[in-house]
C-alpha positions in Angstrom: 8.6 -8.3 -92.7 8.2 -12.0 -92.1 6.5 -14.4 -94.5 4.8 -17.4 -92.9 3.3 -20.4 -94.6 1.9 -22.6 -91.8 -0.6 -22.1 -89.0 1.8 -23.6 -86.5 4.6 -21.2 -87.4 2.1 -18.3 -87.3 1.0 -19.2 -83.8 4.7 -19.5 -82.7 5.3 -15.9 -83.7 1.9 -14.4 -82.6 1.3 -16.2 -79.3 4.2 -14.4 -77.3 3.0 -11.0 -78.8 -0.6 -11.7 -77.7 0.6 -12.7 -74.2 2.4 -9.4 -74.1 -1.0 -7.7 -74.8 0.0 -6.5 -78.3 -3.1 -5.6 -80.4 -3.2 -7.8 -83.5 -4.9 -6.7 -86.7 -5.7 -8.9 -89.7 -6.2 -7.8 -93.3 -7.4 -10.8 -95.2 -6.8 -10.7 -99.0 -6.6 -12.9 -102.1 -3.6 -11.0 -103.4 -3.4 -9.0 -106.6 -3.0 -6.1 -104.2 -3.7 -2.4 -105.1 -4.0 0.9 -103.3 -7.3 -0.2 -101.9 -5.6 -3.0 -100.0 -2.8 -0.7 -98.9 -5.4 1.7 -97.4 -6.6 -1.2 -95.2 -3.0 -1.8 -94.1 -2.6 1.8 -93.2 -5.8 1.9 -91.2 -4.8 -1.3 -89.4 -1.4 0.2 -88.5 -3.2 3.2 -86.9 -5.3 0.9 -84.7 -3.0 -2.1 -83.8 0.5 -2.9 -82.8 1.0 -5.8 -85.2 -0.5 -6.1 -88.7 -0.9 -9.5 -90.4 -1.9 -9.6 -94.0 -3.0 -12.9 -95.4 -2.8 -13.8 -99.1 -4.9 -16.8 -100.0 -6.9 -17.5 -103.1 -9.8 -19.4 -101.5 -11.2 -22.1 -103.7 -14.4 -22.7 -101.8 -15.8 -19.2 -102.6 -15.5 -19.5 -106.4 -18.7 -20.7 -108.0 -17.0 -20.8 -111.4 -13.8 -22.9 -111.7 -12.6 -20.7 -114.6 -12.9 -17.7 -112.4 -10.6 -19.4 -109.9 -8.2 -20.4 -112.5 -7.8 -16.9 -114.0 -7.7 -15.0 -110.7 -4.4 -13.0 -110.8 -1.6 -14.1 -108.5 1.3 -11.6 -108.8 3.0 -12.7 -105.5 6.4 -10.9 -106.0 4.5 -7.7 -106.7 2.2 -8.2 -103.6 5.1 -9.0 -101.2 7.0 -5.8 -102.3 3.9 -3.7 -101.8 3.4 -5.1 -98.3 7.0 -4.7 -97.4 7.1 -1.1 -98.6 3.9 -0.5 -96.6 5.5 -1.7 -93.4 3.3 -4.7 -92.9 4.6 -6.9 -90.1 3.6 -10.4 -91.1 2.4 -12.0 -94.3 0.5 -15.3 -94.0 0.6 -17.2 -97.3 -0.7 -20.8 -96.6 -1.2 -23.5 -99.2 -4.6 -24.9 -100.0 -3.7 -28.1 -98.1 -2.7 -26.0 -95.1 -6.2 -24.4 -94.9 -8.2 -27.4 -96.2 -6.3 -30.6 -95.3 -8.8 -32.9 -97.1 -9.1 -30.8 -100.2 -10.6 -31.3 -102.8 -13.0 -33.3 -100.6 -15.3 -30.6 -99.2 -15.4 -30.0 -95.4 -18.7 -30.0 -93.6 -19.5 -26.3 -93.4 -22.8 -24.5 -93.5 -24.0 -21.8 -91.1 -27.0 -19.6 -91.0 -25.9 -16.2 -92.3 -29.4 -14.8 -92.5 -31.7 -14.0 -95.4 -29.2 -11.5 -96.9 -27.0 -14.4 -97.9 -29.4 -15.2 -100.8 -29.8 -11.7 -102.1 -27.8 -9.8 -104.7 -24.4 -11.6 -105.0 -25.9 -14.6 -103.2 -28.4 -14.9 -106.0 -25.8 -14.8 -108.8 -23.1 -16.8 -106.9 -24.9 -19.4 -104.9 -22.8 -20.8 -102.0 -20.3 -18.0 -102.4 -20.7 -16.6 -98.9 -20.5 -20.0 -97.3 -17.1 -20.3 -98.8 -16.1 -16.7 -97.8 -17.1 -17.2 -94.2 -15.5 -20.6 -94.1 -12.1 -19.3 -94.9 -12.4 -16.1 -92.8 -13.3 -18.3 -89.8 -10.2 -20.4 -90.5 -8.0 -17.2 -90.8 -9.5 -15.8 -87.5 -8.7 -19.1 -85.8 -5.2 -19.1 -87.1 -4.4 -15.4 -86.3 -6.8 -14.8 -83.3 -6.9 -11.1 -84.2 -8.4 -8.4 -82.1 -9.5 -6.5 -85.1 -9.9 -7.2 -88.8 -10.2 -4.9 -91.8 -12.3 -5.4 -94.9 -13.1 -3.1 -97.9 -16.5 -1.6 -98.2 -16.5 -2.5 -102.0 -17.5 -6.0 -101.0 -20.4 -4.6 -98.9 -22.4 -7.8 -98.7 -19.3 -9.8 -97.8 -18.6 -7.5 -94.8 -22.2 -8.0 -93.6 -21.9 -11.8 -94.0 -18.6 -11.8 -92.0 -20.2 -9.8 -89.3 -23.1 -12.3 -89.2 -20.6 -15.1 -89.0 -18.7 -13.5 -86.1 -22.0 -13.1 -84.2 -22.9 -16.8 -85.0 -19.7 -18.0 -83.3 -19.5 -15.2 -80.8 -16.0 -14.4 -81.8 -14.0 -11.7 -80.0 -12.9 -9.8 -83.1 -14.0 -6.3 -84.2 -14.9 -6.0 -87.9 -14.0 -2.7 -89.6 -15.4 -1.8 -93.0 -13.0 0.6 -94.8 -14.0 3.2 -97.5 -13.8 2.3 -101.2 -10.6 3.6 -102.9 -11.3 4.8 -106.4 -9.2 5.7 -109.4 -9.2 9.4 -110.3 -12.0 8.9 -112.8 -14.2 7.1 -110.2 -13.7 3.5 -111.0 -13.6 1.4 -107.8 -10.2 -0.3 -107.4 -10.4 -4.0 -107.9 -8.1 -6.9 -108.5 -10.4 -7.8 -111.5 -9.8 -4.5 -113.2 -6.6 -6.0 -114.7 -8.9 -8.0 -117.0 -10.6 -5.0 -118.5 -9.6 -3.9 -122.1 -9.2 -0.2 -122.8 -12.7 0.0 -124.1 -14.1 -2.0 -121.1 -12.2 0.3 -118.8 -14.1 3.3 -120.2 -17.4 1.5 -120.2 -17.0 0.5 -116.6 -17.1 4.1 -115.5 -20.9 4.1 -115.9 -21.2 2.0 -112.7 -19.7 4.7 -110.4 -21.4 7.4 -112.4 -24.8 5.8 -111.8 -24.1 5.4 -108.1 -22.9 9.0 -107.8 -26.1 10.1 -109.7 -28.2 8.3 -107.1 -26.2 9.8 -104.2 -26.4 13.3 -105.7 -30.1 13.1 -106.3 -31.2 11.0 -103.3 -32.9 14.0 -101.6 -34.4 15.3 -104.9 -36.1 12.4 -106.6 -38.2 9.5 -105.5 -36.8 6.0 -105.3 -38.5 4.7 -108.4 -37.1 7.6 -110.5 -33.6 7.2 -109.1 -33.6 3.5 -109.9 -35.1 4.0 -113.4 -32.6 6.6 -114.3 -29.5 4.8 -112.9 -30.5 1.5 -114.6 -31.1 3.4 -117.8 -27.6 4.9 -117.7 -26.1 1.5 -117.4 -28.3 -0.3 -119.9 -27.6 2.4 -122.5 -23.8 1.7 -122.2 -22.4 -0.6 -124.9 -20.6 -3.7 -123.5 -22.1 -3.5 -120.1 -24.7 -6.1 -119.0 -26.5 -5.2 -115.7 -27.0 -7.9 -113.1 -28.7 -5.7 -110.5 -28.9 -2.1 -109.3 -30.7 -1.6 -106.0 -31.2 0.9 -103.2 -31.2 -1.2 -100.1 -31.1 -1.2 -96.3 -27.4 -1.6 -95.4 -28.3 -3.9 -92.6 -30.6 -6.3 -94.4 -29.9 -5.6 -98.1 -33.6 -5.6 -98.7 -34.8 -2.8 -101.1 -35.9 0.2 -99.1 -39.5 1.4 -99.6 -38.9 4.9 -98.4 -36.0 7.2 -97.4 -36.4 6.7 -93.6 -34.0 3.8 -93.7 -31.1 4.3 -91.3 -28.3 3.0 -93.5 -29.4 3.3 -97.2 -26.9 2.1 -99.8 -26.9 1.8 -103.6 -25.4 -1.4 -104.9 -24.6 -2.5 -108.4 -23.2 -5.5 -110.3 -22.6 -5.8 -114.0 -20.6 -7.7 -116.5 -18.3 -5.3 -118.4 -17.0 -7.2 -121.4 -16.0 -10.5 -119.9 -15.3 -9.2 -116.4 -18.0 -9.0 -113.6 -17.6 -5.9 -111.4 -19.4 -4.8 -108.2 -19.6 -1.4 -106.6 -21.7 0.5 -104.1 -22.1 3.9 -102.5 -23.5 5.0 -99.1 -26.4 7.4 -99.3 -28.2 10.0 -97.3 -26.8 11.2 -93.9 -24.8 8.0 -93.6 -22.7 8.8 -96.7 -20.4 11.4 -95.1 
């Protein structure tokens, strides 16, 4: 496995492979890797000849400087995981490599559609501009045929798809299933910040989502939402930001169950740690 730190060195390695018609996959990450990330690597290996994993904690997508500062960065652990997983290349650029004028902001603002301002966009204003900014830079650096993202960041995947359409980029975006702990908690790099009590309390998020999924055909939408929110609001140490049953293509709340891609999405603060989760519903959930 080769570790590369600059765009020029990355292109030196990848260009001959691309000329030889090798299929290149990119798995963008911010490090602090877990089994969820490794599932992306595995899926990428099944669909491509070369797998590139990027590790870069992107400053432009953090709306809270303290959140950026405390984001975990266990690089030795991450590199060993990727090596053991058989990843071909790891791209670990510096902030200056990706943003030469940093901390002076670059001129970046694109139309990501109305969904940018819903849910996470409401709580983390400007977040998805930062996300799409760095993903565009990574796509330009790697020029992948296919890129893999986790479904846990459901809204992020939608925004990246919108960005790809905006620039008409020739890259296929694959959303990969959420990987959960045995008790149902969605794997996340942020889980490391949960205390033992927080960890137990956080289980209510996946339980509420599973409740909605199990009862989607039995109860009306208002009942589902009321009961799911009640489960979360009754849990000590958990502060609900939102729980919605939305159209997976627009993120607008659905008004009936005829939506083609219904999805339940939740965000809450558990102790001092903000977590998100979601679950596909109806016939689309298989």
